[in-house]
C-alpha positions as CSV (number, residue, x, y, z in Angstrom):
1,M,30.0,177.6,79.2
2,Q,29.1,180.8,80.5
3,Y,25.9,179.3,82.7
4,D,28.1,177.1,84.2
5,R,30.2,180.3,85.5
6,K,27.6,181.9,86.6
7,M,26.1,179.3,88.5
8,T,29.8,178.4,90.2
9,K,29.9,181.9,90.7
10,R,26.5,182.0,92.4
11,I,26.8,178.9,94.8
12,R,30.4,180.0,96.1
13,V,28.7,183.4,97.0
14,L,25.8,181.8,98.7
15,R,28.4,179.6,100.6
16,E,30.5,182.2,101.8
17,I,27.5,184.3,103.0
18,G,26.2,181.7,104.9
19,K,29.4,181.0,106.6
20,V,29.7,184.7,107.6
21,A,26.1,184.8,108.5
22,V,26.6,181.6,110.8
23,N,29.7,182.9,112.3
24,F,28.3,186.2,113.1
25,G,25.1,185.0,114.6
26,S,27.2,182.8,117.1
27,L,29.7,185.7,117.7
28,T,26.6,187.6,118.5
29,F,25.1,185.4,120.8
30,A,28.1,184.8,122.5
31,S,28.7,188.4,122.8
32,L,25.5,189.3,124.2
33,V,25.5,186.5,126.9
34,L,28.7,187.7,128.2
35,G,27.6,191.2,128.1
36,T,24.6,190.2,130.4
37,I,26.5,188.4,132.9
38,I,29.9,190.5,132.9
39,R,27.7,193.8,133.0
40,G,24.1,193.7,134.5
41,D,22.7,197.4,134.0
42,Y,20.2,196.3,131.3
43,D,17.5,194.3,131.7
44,R,18.9,191.0,131.5
45,L,16.1,188.8,130.0
46,M,15.1,191.7,127.6
47,L,18.9,191.7,126.3
48,L,18.8,187.5,126.1
49,L,15.7,187.7,124.2
50,V,16.4,190.1,121.1
51,G,20.0,188.7,121.4
52,G,18.8,185.1,121.0
53,G,16.3,185.9,118.2
54,L,19.0,188.3,116.3
55,S,21.2,185.3,116.5
56,A,18.6,182.8,115.6
57,V,17.5,184.6,112.3
58,L,21.4,185.4,111.2
59,I,21.9,181.3,111.8
60,I,18.9,180.3,110.0
61,C,19.6,182.5,107.1
62,G,23.3,181.6,106.9
63,I,22.1,177.9,107.2
64,T,19.8,178.6,104.2
65,C,22.3,180.2,102.2
66,L,25.0,177.0,102.8
67,T,21.8,174.7,101.8
68,L,20.9,176.8,98.6
69,G,24.9,177.1,97.5
70,E,25.4,173.6,97.3
71,E,26.2,172.0,94.3
72,K,23.9,169.7,92.7
């Protein structure tokens, strides 16, 4: 009984972390794209590369957490 409760809690935590990471990644990408379009004082290519890389890492980590958090 105790083992099931720990696994259920772990599954829920991983799923929520995954959801937050995916949402944060997409928000980061959108804000950086809009930031480079609206305010062009910075090097646009570098900002897009760094923002895209950060967003990709967050989204991949989020999807991984969501996959690990699935019930079997």
